[in-house]
C-alpha positions, 0 to 999 in steps of 0.5 A: 096239652097246650105248650107255653114258652115264657121268656125273660131277657135283659139283653135279648139272648133269652128271648132269641133262645125262646123263639128258637125253641118255639120254632122247633116245637112248631116244626115238630107239630106242636102249637106253642104260644110264645110270651114275655113274662112281662105280659103274663102271670102265673094265672095265665098258665093254662091248666094242664100245660107244658110250660117252658121257661127261658130266663136270663139271670144277672148279679146273684141269679136275679130275674131280669126286669121283664121277669121279676113280676112273674117270679114274685107272683110265684112266691105268693102263698095264695097261689095254688100249686101247678099240679097239672103243669109240667115245666122246665126252666132254663136260666 
């Protein structure tokens, strides 16, 4: 299964953590792709992927500027479900 690690960070902490996660996955023999949510949308998540999302939050749990577009796109009613995508979110 492809592994995609997405990050959204306001200050860099979540980006650093996502990088560490990707390095550990690579050391374990996986081949993760590490991408910013600013450069990726839900349509860019490969079918059958393992998706790891690392995001900071601020205020009342809002996404950082880098991730706002991705999170907004997930709310689109036209977006089909990710039935074949396993995911975990760390926020």
